[in-house]
C-alpha positions in Angstrom: 96.5 93.6 37.2 94.9 95.7 40.0 97.1 96.3 43.3 94.9 96.8 46.4 96.8 98.1 49.4 95.6 99.5 52.5 97.2 102.2 54.9 96.0 103.4 58.8 96.9 107.0 59.1 97.3 107.7 63.3 97.4 111.1 64.1 95.3 113.2 66.8 95.5 116.3 64.5 92.7 116.0 62.1 94.3 118.0 59.6 97.1 116.2 59.2 95.0 112.8 58.7 93.1 115.1 56.1 96.4 116.1 54.3 97.6 112.7 54.2 94.0 111.0 53.0 94.3 113.5 50.2 97.6 113.1 49.2 97.5 109.3 49.0 93.9 109.5 47.2 95.4 111.7 44.4 98.7 109.3 44.2 97.3 106.3 44.0 93.6 105.7 43.4 93.2 106.7 39.8 95.2 103.7 38.2 96.0 100.2 39.1 97.4 101.5 42.4 94.6 101.5 44.7 94.7 102.3 48.6 92.4 102.1 51.0 92.6 104.3 54.2 91.4 104.1 57.9 92.1 107.1 60.6 92.9 106.5 64.4 93.4 109.4 66.4 95.4 107.8 69.1 97.7 104.6 69.4 95.1 102.8 71.3 92.3 103.3 68.5 95.4 102.3 66.1 96.0 98.6 67.5 92.3 98.4 67.9 91.8 99.0 64.0 95.0 97.2 62.9 93.8 94.1 64.3 90.4 94.2 62.5 91.8 94.8 58.8 95.5 93.9 59.2 96.8 97.1 57.4 100.1 97.0 54.5 101.4 100.2 56.2 100.9 102.7 59.1 101.6 106.2 59.4 102.1 106.7 63.1 102.6 110.2 65.2 104.8 109.8 67.8 103.5 112.4 70.2 99.7 111.5 71.0 97.0 111.3 74.0 95.8 108.1 75.7 98.5 106.4 74.1 101.6 107.4 72.0 103.1 106.2 68.7 106.0 104.5 70.3 104.4 102.6 72.7 101.6 101.6 70.0 104.7 100.7 67.3 106.1 98.4 70.0 102.8 96.8 71.0 102.4 95.9 67.0 105.7 94.9 66.6 105.6 92.0 69.2 102.3 90.8 67.4 103.6 88.4 64.6 100.4 89.6 62.6 102.5 92.8 62.0 105.5 91.4 61.0 105.0 92.4 57.3 103.4 95.5 58.1 105.3 98.7 57.2 105.3 101.5 59.9 106.7 104.7 58.9 106.6 107.2 62.1 105.9 111.3 62.2 108.0 113.2 64.5 108.4 116.8 65.7 111.9 116.2 66.9 115.1 114.9 65.1 116.0 113.5 68.6 112.9 111.0 68.6 114.2 109.4 65.4 116.3 106.6 67.3 113.4 106.1 69.4 111.1 105.5 66.6 113.5 103.1 65.4 113.8 101.1 68.2 110.2 100.4 69.0 110.1 98.7 65.6 109.4 101.4 62.8 110.9 100.9 59.3 111.2 104.7 58.6 110.5 107.7 60.1 109.5 111.5 58.6 110.1 115.0 60.2 107.0 117.0 60.5 106.4 119.4 58.9 106.4 116.9 56.1 107.1 117.5 52.6 104.0 115.3 51.1 105.6 114.4 47.8 108.7 113.0 49.5 106.1 111.3 51.7 104.5 109.8 49.0 107.4 108.3 47.8 108.2 106.5 50.7 104.7 105.3 50.9 105.1 103.8 47.6 108.0 102.2 48.3 106.5 100.9 51.4 103.1 99.4 49.8 104.4 98.1 46.2 108.1 97.4 46.5 108.5 95.8 49.7 110.7 92.9 49.7 109.5 89.3 49.0 111.4 87.6 52.1 109.6 87.9 55.3 110.7 90.7 57.3 113.3 89.6 60.2 111.9 89.2 63.8 112.1 92.4 65.5 112.6 91.3 69.3 112.9 88.3 71.3 110.8 87.7 74.4 111.2 90.8 77.1 111.6 93.1 74.6 115.3 92.3 73.8 116.6 93.0 70.0 117.0 89.8 67.8 120.3 89.4 66.4 118.9 89.7 62.7 117.2 92.9 63.3 120.1 94.4 65.0 122.6 93.5 62.1 120.1 94.1 59.2 118.3 97.1 60.9 120.0 98.9 63.5 124.3 98.6 63.3 124.9 100.4 60.4 122.7 103.2 61.5 124.7 103.6 65.0 128.3 103.4 63.1 127.5 106.0 60.8 125.9 108.5 63.8 128.9 107.6 65.9 131.8 108.5 62.5 129.3 111.3 61.8 129.4 112.9 65.6 132.6 111.6 66.2 131.1 109.7 68.8 132.7 106.3 70.8 130.7 103.2 70.4 131.5 99.9 71.6 130.1 96.4 71.4 130.6 93.8 74.2 129.7 90.1 73.7 128.7 88.2 76.8 128.5 84.4 77.4 127.6 83.2 80.6 126.6 79.7 81.0 124.5 77.8 83.8 126.2 75.5 86.6 123.1 73.6 85.9 122.9 72.6 81.8 119.7 71.1 82.1 118.2 74.4 83.4 115.5 75.8 81.1 116.9 78.2 78.4 114.0 80.8 78.8 115.0 80.9 82.9 118.3 81.3 81.7 118.1 84.1 79.6 115.6 86.0 82.2 118.5 85.7 84.8 121.3 87.0 82.3 118.8 89.8 80.9 118.3 91.3 84.6 122.1 90.8 84.9 123.1 92.7 82.0 120.4 95.3 81.5 121.7 98.5 82.9 121.7 101.8 81.2 118.3 102.7 79.2 120.8 104.0 76.3 122.4 100.2 75.7 121.1 97.9 73.3 120.7 94.5 74.5 120.7 91.8 71.6 120.2 88.1 71.9 122.9 86.9 70.2 122.9 82.8 70.8 122.7 80.2 73.4 123.7 82.1 76.9 125.2 84.4 74.7 124.1 88.4 74.4 125.4 91.2 73.0 125.3 95.0 74.2 125.6 97.8 72.1 127.2 100.6 74.2 126.4 104.0 72.5 128.8 106.8 73.4 131.0 104.6 75.2 134.7 104.5 74.9 137.1 101.6 75.1 137.9 102.0 79.1 134.1 102.5 79.7 133.5 99.4 77.9 136.1 97.4 80.0 134.6 98.9 83.5 131.1 97.6 82.5 132.4 94.2 81.6 134.4 94.4 85.1 130.7 95.4 86.6 129.2 92.1 84.7 131.8 89.7 86.2 131.1 91.1 90.0 127.5 90.9 89.3 127.5 87.5 88.1 129.5 85.9 91.2 126.3 87.1 93.1 124.3 84.7 91.0 125.2 81.2 92.5 123.5 79.4 89.5 126.0 81.1 86.8 129.6 80.2 86.1 132.4 83.0 85.4 131.1 85.0 82.3 133.5 85.1 79.2 133.7 88.8 77.5 134.6 90.4 74.3 134.6 94.0 73.4 134.7 95.5 69.8 135.4 99.4 69.8 134.7 101.2 66.9 138.1 103.8 67.7 140.5 101.1 68.1 139.8 98.6 65.4 141.4 98.2 62.2 138.0 98.0 60.1 134.4 99.0 60.9 133.2 95.1 61.2 132.4 95.8 65.6 130.7 92.1 64.9 134.0 90.4 63.5 135.9 92.1 66.4 133.8 91.3 68.9 133.0 87.9 68.1 136.7 86.8 67.9 137.5 88.5 71.1 134.9 86.4 72.7 136.2 83.2 71.4 139.7 84.5 72.9 138.0 85.2 76.1 136.3 81.8 76.4 139.4 79.9 75.6 141.7 82.1 77.9 138.9 82.9 80.4 140.0 86.7 80.3 138.3 89.7 79.2 139.0 90.2 75.9 139.2 93.8 74.0 139.9 94.4 70.5 141.2 91.1 70.2 144.1 91.7 73.2 143.6 90.3 76.5 142.7 92.7 79.1 144.4 92.7 82.6 141.8 93.6 85.6 
């Protein structure tokens, strides 16, 4: 049975696009696996083309004029039409890998790339995708969804923290409104404004009136300081009750499961009203 897929190549360098086209044609367009290819020279062109034919896979360079790949990827990921589209970022800098993943990419390849290795990743993306639907990447306002964070992000950050011996903390915050009838959307907007602090931290919608903040390169003491700041800020919002905060720190936990420790700590905070770190109350 003939399998037909479509690929959108997005790169401002014509030579790179031609190399990718030749490799894809040689790899696939000779048997039952057929791949059609379209090209774009920047992120703006990519979005326009993607809306016209919905590609199965996008190869996206990060550094491009007019609109870079990070912004284009983020825009595409916010559109449910592209929920099943795999996006592989092409980058010249290893330091850009986290930016690419955070923008919603599924994978990244460092330039100059090995075409054989890249073709293997393309084949997996096109013909061996999971049958289940892709988890949602973001909630509204660019906040990570819990499913995406758990399935695609947490393991990466834990591994990176261990590899480079960095601190890593997960802070869960629950803040209820005085008016229980207040719309969830308005309540979330207030909480997002209150919780967004450092650009390096990841904000995740965890549940009703509950958010998580992944504190990258943040030790337990600094996580507690942030918790104190959140409490202070919350007191300036007359519509919000006293927040409950549970913190898990990778260095001080008995296991690598930050989620279990953080959720247990949050539950203890709800019961006691105290900030709880690694299941123990903290004196502020």
